[in-house]
C-alpha positions, -999 to +999 in steps of 0.1 A: +032-863+343+054-842+331+037-808+333+045-775+364+024-773+392+025-737+409-004-721+431-009-689+445-016-676+479-025-654+504-052-640+524-081-619+506-070-585+488-030-597+486-032-593+448-030-624+437-046-624+407-037-588+397-001-607+397-010-633+379-022-616+347+010-592+351+033-622+348+016-635+322+024-606+298+061-615+299+065-649+315+059-677+283+082-662+263+107-668+292+099-703+291+104-737+272+068-749+276+028-734+279+013-719+304-019-717+312-039-699+341-067-713+361-088-703+394-099-724+428-127-721+438-138-734+402-118-728+367-141-761+348-177-756+342-187-776+370-165-762+394-171-724+386-212-734+394-198-743+425-181-717+431-218-693+428-227-716+460-196-712+481-194-669+474-226-658+469-231-639+499-269-646+504-264-686+520-248-675+551-266-694+566-238-727+547-219-757+575-181-748+577-183-789+571-205-783+538-183-749+525-153-777+530-167-801+515-175-785+485-141-767+478-133-807+479-156-814+451-146-785+432-111-786+437-114-829+425-136-819+396-107-792+381-085-813+389-097-841+369-106-822+343-082-797+339-052-795+358-043-832+351-050-830+317-023-803+311+003-814+337+004-849+307+003-826+279+037-806+297+020-775+303+034-753+331-005-741+352-006-714+377-034-715+398-045-687+420-052-708+450-056-749+453-056-768+487-039-746+512-063-720+510-084-747+520-061-759+549-060-724+559-094-707+558-113-738+567-091-760+586-081-728+603-103-702+596-134-723+608-119-749+633-122-779+606-088-790+613-054-787+589-049-827+592-088-837+588-092-809+558-064-824+544-076-859+539-108-852+525-088-829+500-060-860+496-086-879+485-102-857+459-075-849+442-057-885+442-025-865+462-018-838+438+004-813+446+022-783+433+055-781+427+058-751+440+039-727+458+043-684+461+025-671+495+016-632+488+028-622+526+002-591+535-016-578+564-053-594+569-069-557+573-046-540+546-058-568+523-091-566+536-089-526+529-077-530+490-109-545+489-132-526+499-115-495+481-112-518+442-143-538+445-173-514+470-201-535+476-188-562+461-179-586+486-182-623+480-192-644+513-160-647+529-146-616+525-174-602+538-162-626+573-151-603+605-114-596+603-110-621+630-117-648+605-089-636+584-061-630+605-071-665+619-067-671+584-038-653+582-023-674+612-039-707+597-011-700+566+019-692+588+014-728+599+012-744+567+049-718+565+065-738+589+046-778+574+058-772+536+090-745+535+109-765+506+072-760+487+062-728+494+077-691+493+064-663+505+066-631+483+061-595+504+028-592+487+024-550+505+054-545+477+043-519+442+034-540+418+065-542+396+081-558+430+061-580+432+062-595+394+099-594+397+102-611+433+078-639+421+097-646+384+123-647+404+119-669+428+098-694+400+136-690+386+153-703+418+125-729+427+122-742+389+155-732+366+153-764+342+117-745+333+134-714+314+150-712+283 
């Protein structure tokens, strides 16, 4: 496989989806390869169906291990149906979340353990890791406030968790930054959209200069 796999991570409300959409307005013209955008949970028909189950606010009885396994299941389908074929076709993939989300949310947020959650995801994806990960750094409380402002009464099951949970998730990401400093690069997501886009493209250009024209 000779494409490039770039993932976007961060707390809820960090603005990943907005920034990806903004980057895509000009990025494809700057690089040598086609660019596709996908997301997790989801990205394929089966994975999107699993997404609906995971994020449905009515599924409050969901066990933490079930949640972790469902994330891994949708990811395995997503990788084999979407990501690997795109990599084989020499494309650049932008994914809104990937394994790091599970390590932070289920591994630390749910206290299941980073090592344990990584093991089931490595199995699901056959050890496929991103070439680069951008971590959109924002205070969890600020991120949740953004969601309430932009989507009042429309929070999904995980967004509805208490602030204490989201703070644990944030600490999980901090641990991942320590474990994978070469792959995960920090973007100040509290800045303006224009600035966050500029930061993101600058990092991609520095880390993967070979993809640019």
